[in-house]
C-alpha positions in Angstrom: 29.5 42.0 -1.5 30.6 41.8 -5.0 33.2 39.2 -6.4 35.3 40.3 -9.1 38.1 38.3 -11.5 40.7 40.7 -10.3 42.8 41.4 -7.1 40.8 43.6 -4.4 43.3 46.1 -4.9 42.4 46.7 -8.4 38.6 46.8 -7.9 38.1 50.7 -7.6 39.2 51.1 -10.9 37.2 48.5 -11.9 34.1 49.5 -10.5 34.3 53.0 -12.5 33.1 50.6 -15.2 29.9 50.3 -13.4 29.5 54.0 -13.2 30.6 55.1 -16.8 33.4 55.6 -18.9 34.4 58.9 -17.6 35.4 57.4 -14.1 36.7 54.5 -16.0 39.2 56.8 -17.8 40.2 58.1 -14.6 42.3 55.0 -13.8 44.3 55.1 -17.0 47.4 55.0 -15.0 46.4 52.1 -12.9 47.9 48.6 -13.5 46.3 46.2 -16.0 43.9 43.9 -14.3 45.8 40.5 -13.6 44.6 37.9 -16.0 42.9 34.7 -14.7 44.5 31.4 -16.5 42.5 28.1 -16.7 45.0 25.3 -17.4 45.5 24.3 -21.3 43.1 27.2 -22.6 44.8 30.4 -21.8 43.8 33.2 -19.8 41.6 36.5 -19.4 40.7 39.4 -17.0 37.2 40.1 -17.4 35.6 42.0 -14.4 32.1 40.3 -13.4 29.6 40.4 -10.4 29.1 37.3 -8.3 29.6 36.2 -5.1 30.1 32.4 -6.1 33.8 31.1 -6.6 32.5 28.2 -8.6 30.3 30.5 -10.8 33.4 32.8 -11.4 35.7 29.8 -12.4 32.8 28.3 -14.7 32.4 31.7 -16.3 36.0 32.0 -17.1 36.3 28.6 -18.5 33.3 29.1 -20.5 34.4 32.4 -21.9 37.7 31.1 -22.7 35.9 27.9 -24.7 33.8 30.7 -26.3 36.9 32.7 -27.7 38.1 29.3 -28.9 34.8 28.2 -30.8 34.4 25.3 -28.5 30.8 26.3 -28.3 29.2 22.9 -26.8 31.8 22.9 -23.9 31.4 26.9 -23.4 27.6 26.3 -23.2 28.1 23.7 -20.3 30.4 25.8 -18.3 28.1 28.5 -18.6 25.1 26.6 -17.3 27.3 25.4 -14.4 27.7 29.1 -13.6 24.2 29.6 -13.9 23.3 26.8 -11.1 25.9 28.3 -8.8 24.7 31.8 -9.1 21.0 31.8 -10.7 21.2 35.7 -11.1 24.5 36.0 -12.6 23.5 37.7 -15.5 26.9 37.5 -17.4 26.5 33.6 -17.2 23.1 33.7 -19.5 24.9 36.3 -21.8 27.8 33.7 -22.3 25.7 31.1 -22.8 23.6 33.0 -25.6 26.7 34.2 -27.2 27.4 30.2 -27.7 24.8 30.0 -30.0 26.4 32.4 -32.8 29.1 31.2 -35.3 29.9 34.6 -36.6 33.1 33.7 -38.8 31.2 30.8 -40.0 27.9 32.9 -40.9 25.9 30.9 -38.7 23.7 31.1 -35.6 20.7 29.8 -33.6 18.7 32.5 -32.6 15.9 30.5 -31.2 18.0 28.6 -28.9 20.0 32.0 -27.9 16.4 33.6 -27.2 15.5 30.6 -25.1 18.6 31.0 -22.9 17.8 34.8 -22.5 14.4 34.1 -21.1 15.8 32.0 -18.6 17.0 35.2 -17.0 14.1 37.1 -17.5 11.0 36.9 -19.7 11.5 40.3 -21.8 14.6 42.3 -22.7 13.4 45.3 -20.3 13.4 42.8 -17.3 16.9 41.3 -18.2 18.3 45.0 -18.4 17.1 45.5 -14.9 18.2 42.3 -13.8 21.9 43.1 -14.7 24.4 44.1 -11.6 26.0 46.9 -13.5 25.5 49.2 -16.0 28.6 47.6 -18.0 27.0 44.1 -17.8 23.7 45.7 -18.9 25.6 47.1 -21.9 26.5 43.5 -22.8 23.0 42.2 -22.3 21.6 44.8 -24.5 24.2 44.0 -27.2 23.3 40.4 -27.1 19.4 41.4 -27.3 20.2 43.2 -30.5 22.0 40.3 -32.2 19.0 38.1 -31.5 16.3 40.8 -31.8 13.9 41.1 -34.8 15.1 41.4 -38.4 17.2 39.7 -41.1 20.6 38.4 -40.0 22.4 40.8 -41.8 20.9 43.7 -40.3 21.0 42.4 -36.6 24.8 41.7 -37.2 25.3 45.5 -38.4 23.6 46.8 -35.3 25.3 44.5 -33.3 28.7 45.6 -34.4 27.7 49.4 -33.7 26.7 48.4 -30.1 29.8 46.6 -29.5 31.9 49.4 -30.9 30.0 51.9 -28.4 30.4 49.4 -25.6 34.3 49.0 -26.2 34.8 52.9 -26.6 32.8 53.4 -23.4 35.0 50.9 -21.4 38.3 51.3 -23.2 40.2 49.2 -20.5 37.8 46.4 -21.0 39.7 43.9 -23.4 36.7 41.6 -23.6 34.5 44.4 -25.3 37.3 44.9 -27.7 37.7 41.5 -28.7 33.8 41.0 -29.0 33.9 44.0 -31.1 36.5 42.4 -33.2 34.5 39.2 -33.6 31.5 41.1 -34.8 33.5 42.6 -37.3 34.6 39.3 -38.4 30.8 38.4 -38.8 29.8 41.4 -40.4 30.1 40.4 -43.9 28.1 36.9 -43.9 30.7 34.4 -44.1 32.9 36.4 -47.1 36.3 38.1 -46.3 35.7 41.8 -46.8 39.7 42.9 -46.6 39.1 46.5 -45.0 36.9 44.9 -42.3 39.0 42.2 -41.3 41.6 44.4 -41.2 40.0 46.7 -38.6 39.6 43.3 -36.8 43.0 42.6 -36.7 44.0 46.1 -35.6 41.7 45.5 -32.5 42.8 42.0 -31.8 46.3 43.1 -32.3 46.0 45.8 -29.7 44.9 43.0 -26.9 47.4 40.4 -28.1 50.4 42.7 -27.5 49.3 43.3 -23.8 48.1 39.5 -23.4 49.8 37.1 -26.0 48.4 34.1 -24.1 44.7 35.6 -24.2 43.1 33.0 -27.0 40.7 35.3 -28.1 43.2 38.0 -29.2 45.5 35.4 -31.1 42.4 33.2 -32.5 40.5 36.5 -33.9 44.1 37.9 -35.2 44.2 34.7 -37.3 41.0 34.6 -38.9 41.6 38.5 -39.8 44.9 37.7 -41.4 44.7 34.3 -42.9 45.3 35.3 -46.5 48.4 35.2 -48.4 48.8 39.0 -48.6 48.3 39.5 -44.8 49.2 35.8 -43.3 52.9 36.9 -42.3 51.5 39.5 -39.9 49.5 36.8 -38.2 52.6 34.2 -37.6 53.4 35.3 -34.1 49.8 34.9 -33.2 49.7 31.3 -34.7 52.6 30.4 -32.9 51.0 32.0 -29.1 47.8 30.2 -29.8 49.6 26.8 -30.0 51.4 27.8 -26.9 48.3 29.3 -24.7 45.7 26.6 -25.7 47.3 23.2 -26.1 44.1 21.3 -25.1 41.9 23.1 -27.5 41.6 21.2 -30.6 40.4 24.0 -32.6 43.2 26.2 -31.3 45.8 23.7 -32.7 44.2 23.6 -35.7 43.7 27.2 -36.4 47.4 28.0 -36.4 47.5 26.1 -39.7 45.2 28.9 -41.5 48.4 31.3 -41.2 50.8 28.3 -42.2 48.7 27.2 -45.3 48.3 30.9 -46.5 51.9 31.1 -46.2 52.8 27.5 -47.7 54.5 26.4 -45.1 53.7 22.8 -45.1 55.6 20.9 -42.4 54.1 23.3 -40.2 50.5 22.6 -41.5 51.0 19.2 -41.0 52.3 19.6 -37.3 49.3 21.7 -36.4 46.8 19.5 -37.8 48.5 16.3 -36.5 48.5 17.9 -33.0 44.7 18.4 -33.8 44.2 15.1 -34.1 46.0 14.1 -31.1 44.3 16.4 -28.9 40.9 15.4 -29.9 41.7 11.9 -29.6 42.6 12.2 -26.1 39.6 14.3 -25.3 37.1 11.6 -27.0 38.8 8.8 -24.9 38.6 10.7 -21.8 34.9 11.1 -22.3 34.8 7.1 -23.3 34.9 7.5 -27.2 37.6 5.4 -28.6 36.7 5.7 -32.1 37.5 9.6 -33.8 36.0 10.5 -36.6 38.2 9.6 -39.6 37.1 12.2 -41.9 36.4 16.1 -41.0 37.7 19.4 -41.4 41.1 18.9 -39.5 41.6 15.6 -42.0 40.9 17.5 -45.1 43.6 19.9 -44.1 46.2 17.1 -43.0 45.7 15.4 -46.4 46.2 18.6 -48.1 49.6 19.0 -46.3 50.7 15.6 -47.0 50.2 16.2 -50.7 52.1 19.4 -50.8 55.2 17.6 -49.0 55.0 14.7 -51.3 54.0 12.1 -48.3 51.7 10.5 -50.7 51.2 7.2 -49.2 50.4 8.8 -46.0 47.8 11.0 -47.6 46.4 8.1 -49.4 45.9 6.2 -46.0 43.9 9.3 -45.0 41.9 9.0 -47.9 41.2 5.5 -47.5 40.2 6.0 -43.8 37.8 9.0 -44.9 36.3 6.9 -47.8 35.5 4.1 -45.4 33.7 6.2 -43.2 31.5 8.1 -45.9 30.3 4.6 -47.0 29.4 3.5 -43.7 27.7 6.7 -43.0 26.1 7.9 -46.3 23.0 8.8 -44.6 24.7 11.9 -43.7 24.7 13.5 -47.2 22.6 16.8 -46.7 20.9 18.7 -49.3 21.2 22.3 -49.7 24.4 22.5 -48.1 27.5 24.2 -49.7 30.1 23.3 -47.0 32.5 20.4 -48.2 33.0 19.4 -44.6 29.2 19.3 -43.7 29.0 15.6 -43.6 31.3 12.5 -43.6 30.5 11.9 -47.5 31.3 15.8 -48.3 34.6 15.3 -46.5 35.5 12.1 -48.2 34.7 13.5 -51.5 36.6 16.6 -51.3 39.8 15.0 -49.8 39.5 12.4 -53.0 39.0 15.3 -55.4 42.3 17.2 -53.6 44.2 13.8 -54.0 43.2 13.1 -57.7 43.7 16.3 -59.0 47.2 16.9 -56.9 48.7 13.5 -57.6 47.4 13.8 -61.4 46.6 10.0 -61.2 43.7 10.3 -63.9 43.1 6.3 -63.8 43.2 3.2 -61.9 41.5 2.5 -58.6 41.6 6.0 -57.2 39.4 7.6 -59.9 37.2 4.4 -60.0 35.8 5.2 -56.4 31.8 5.5 -56.6 30.6 6.8 -53.4 27.1 6.2 -54.4 25.9 9.3 -54.5 23.1 8.5 -57.1 21.1 11.6 -58.3 22.1 13.5 -55.3 22.0 17.5 -56.0 24.6 18.6 -53.6 27.9 20.1 -52.9 29.8 16.5 -52.9 27.6 15.4 -55.9 29.2 18.6 -57.7 32.8 18.0 -56.4 32.5 14.7 -57.5 31.4 15.0 -60.9 33.7 17.6 -61.8 36.6 15.6 -60.7 35.8 12.9 -62.8 35.5 15.0 -66.0 38.5 16.7 -65.3 40.4 13.5 -65.0 38.8 12.2 -67.9 39.9 15.3 -70.2 43.3 14.6 -68.6 43.4 11.0 -70.0 41.9 12.0 -73.4 38.5 10.4 -72.7 36.2 13.1 -74.2 33.0 11.0 -74.1 33.6 10.2 -70.1 34.4 14.1 -69.7 31.2 15.2 -71.5 29.0 12.6 -69.5 30.4 13.8 -66.3 30.2 17.5 -67.3 26.6 17.1 -68.1 26.1 15.4 -64.6 27.7 18.3 -63.0 25.7 20.9 -64.9 22.6 19.2 -63.8 23.7 19.3 -60.0 25.1 22.8 -60.6 21.5 24.0 -61.8 19.8 22.1 -59.1 22.0 24.0 -56.5 21.2 27.3 -58.0 17.5 26.6 -58.1 17.7 25.5 -54.2 19.5 28.8 -53.3 16.9 30.9 -50.7 15.0 33.2 -52.7 15.6 35.6 -49.9 18.9 36.6 -48.1 20.8 33.6 -49.6 23.8 35.1 -48.0 27.3 35.8 -49.6 28.4 32.5 -48.5 26.2 31.0 -50.8 26.9 33.2 -53.6 30.5 32.6 -53.4 30.2 29.0 -53.6 28.0 29.2 -56.5 30.5 31.4 -58.2 33.2 28.9 -57.5 30.9 26.2 -59.4 30.8 28.6 -62.2 34.5 28.7 -62.4 34.6 24.8 -62.6 32.2 24.8 -65.2 34.2 27.3 -67.4 37.0 25.0 -66.7 35.4 22.2 -68.2 34.1 24.1 -71.2 37.5 25.2 -72.1 39.1 21.7 -71.7 36.4 20.2 -74.0 37.3 22.6 -76.3 41.0 22.3 -76.3 40.2 18.5 -76.3 38.8 18.8 -79.7 41.6 20.9 -81.3 40.0 24.3 -80.6 42.1 26.9 -79.2 39.2 29.2 -78.3 39.2 26.9 -75.3 42.2 29.3 -74.0 39.7 32.2 -74.1 37.3 30.2 -72.0 39.7 29.4 -69.4 40.8 33.0 -69.3 37.3 33.7 -68.3 37.5 31.1 -65.5 40.8 33.0 -64.3 38.8 36.4 -64.2 35.8 35.0 -62.5 37.9 33.4 -59.8 39.9 36.4 -59.2 37.0 38.2 -58.5 35.9 35.9 -55.7 37.0 36.7 -52.1 39.8 34.8 -50.8 38.7 31.6 -49.1 41.1 30.3 -46.4 42.2 26.6 -46.4 42.6 24.1 -49.3 41.7 25.4 -52.8 37.5 26.0 -53.1 38.1 25.9 -56.5 39.2 22.3 -56.8 41.5 23.1 -59.8 42.8 26.4 -59.6 42.0 28.3 -62.6 45.2 29.8 -63.3 47.1 26.6 -62.6 45.0 25.1 -65.1 45.6 27.7 -68.0 49.1 27.7 -67.1 49.1 23.8 -68.1 47.2 24.1 -71.3 49.5 27.3 -72.3 52.8 24.9 -71.8 51.1 22.0 -73.4 50.8 24.4 -76.7 54.2 25.3 -76.2 53.9 29.0 -75.0 55.9 28.9 -72.0 56.4 32.6 -71.4 52.6 32.9 -71.2 52.5 29.6 -69.1 55.0 31.3 -66.4 52.7 34.3 -66.0 49.6 32.0 -65.1 51.5 29.8 -62.6 53.0 33.0 -61.1 49.4 34.3 -60.8 48.5 30.9 -59.4 51.3 30.9 -56.5 50.0 34.6 -55.5 46.9 33.1 -54.2 48.1 29.5 -53.1 51.8 29.9 -52.2 54.3 27.1 -52.6 51.4 24.8 -53.9 53.1 21.5 -55.6 51.5 21.6 -58.8 51.9 25.1 -59.5 55.6 25.3 -58.5 56.4 22.2 -60.7 54.5 23.8 -63.6 56.3 27.2 -63.0 59.9 25.3 -63.2 58.9 23.5 -66.4 57.9 26.6 -67.9 61.1 28.5 -67.1 63.2 25.7 -68.3 61.4 25.7 -71.4 62.6 29.4 -71.9 66.0 28.6 -71.2 65.6 30.0 -67.4 66.7 28.2 -64.4 64.1 26.6 -62.3 63.3 28.5 -59.0 64.8 27.4 -56.1 61.6 27.2 -54.3 60.9 23.3 -54.5 57.9 21.9 -52.3 59.6 18.7 -51.7 62.8 20.4 -50.4 60.9 23.5 -48.6 62.8 24.1 -45.3 60.6 24.5 -42.2 60.3 28.3 -41.3 
């Protein structure tokens, strides 16, 4: 006898999924399956075939963790399900799925293939081991995801397989959501708005029926976390915070929407909550010293800066620097993720702090993290920030010195780019370095009295505008429209400066430096400053 994750009275309609979409559609008017909740993580309804209650419970937990991107914990839960029911095909599917991080354009196919091999040695044997046609379709899709060929090709074929599966079983919300996730991963880590909006529409359909399903709200947030679309994701952000209070990543994810809208109080609250949840979980596992530097701390520091809580931001920065100095061995070559290591996070937080506080001299700018001759993303960020600060305090010799070092690092990173399939994420990062290079070139020219530097800064804005929006604190350390606005204001051209600051605020709403610059440009033209002040911005 087969066990399901829904009441027995509804099993006859779900059984149609085993026999095909035609029989499934015959149950269109039947009640929706009752979601199975897991305390602190949310709920879902996923019909599976197993006789083991413990396997069923572990599978539900694992799938919720998978939707929440808690991949390590998800794998552990799926392994519990496998141990409880060694023939439980969907448990192996789940563990294999926990080796792809679609939104981050990363996967570990060898580890996933090893998981599938535990079920059976070949794809054909695994297909035959499936307990229903629907479960076989899930297995077949993951076989494509981890099959032969380059990652972009496999991602494209996998998305098509999930679209077919979702169409075949239109009442299967899990098929819909994993199809949405496949769309988010289709463009190799760079936002493609039409594709993201397709994923948003699919996720929103499930979210309207099941607002406590973390996959629906989570994927909706990822699809909409840019300034042009984030307002549509605000309800999902609130729902995810409620449905999954024990998932640190879920609490952080809400701030993707808040940051895109410039809702700084909410950005801070979300990431403080993230730190609290993660601290509690680490303490529960006997770890009493949480990392002082990482993704959540970066966003939290940026939120504090926007609210004018500079002392609090500086305390986080100092903790981050101490950890980086104690763990300098974490520096990784060829990594374009600023949060990939303690030193990477520390340099990025330091750069945000220096640029947003406009403190161009003193103890903060004097920090030396010991990067030496490193040719890494942290080194590029460090030397750019040093060069920028030197230009701002009028020290053109120091600006030239750090600009030269920045360019050496940039050239090395370009040369380290993989020759085949570098991925759009790498190209996006290198484009950001090109923007920073143009900014330094423009500042050096303007510092020498050559107003042709404004044309160079215009080239920087055109290049940055051509880049896909990247969620989070600015990936271009000093937004180029903001910089050009400041230089135009310095040259007593406030009307042009106003336009640049307005362009900057379209990309980074309510950013404190841009708002202040805009207000100064308005006052210089005899116009009243706009009411939108980041220090007094009311919570929404």
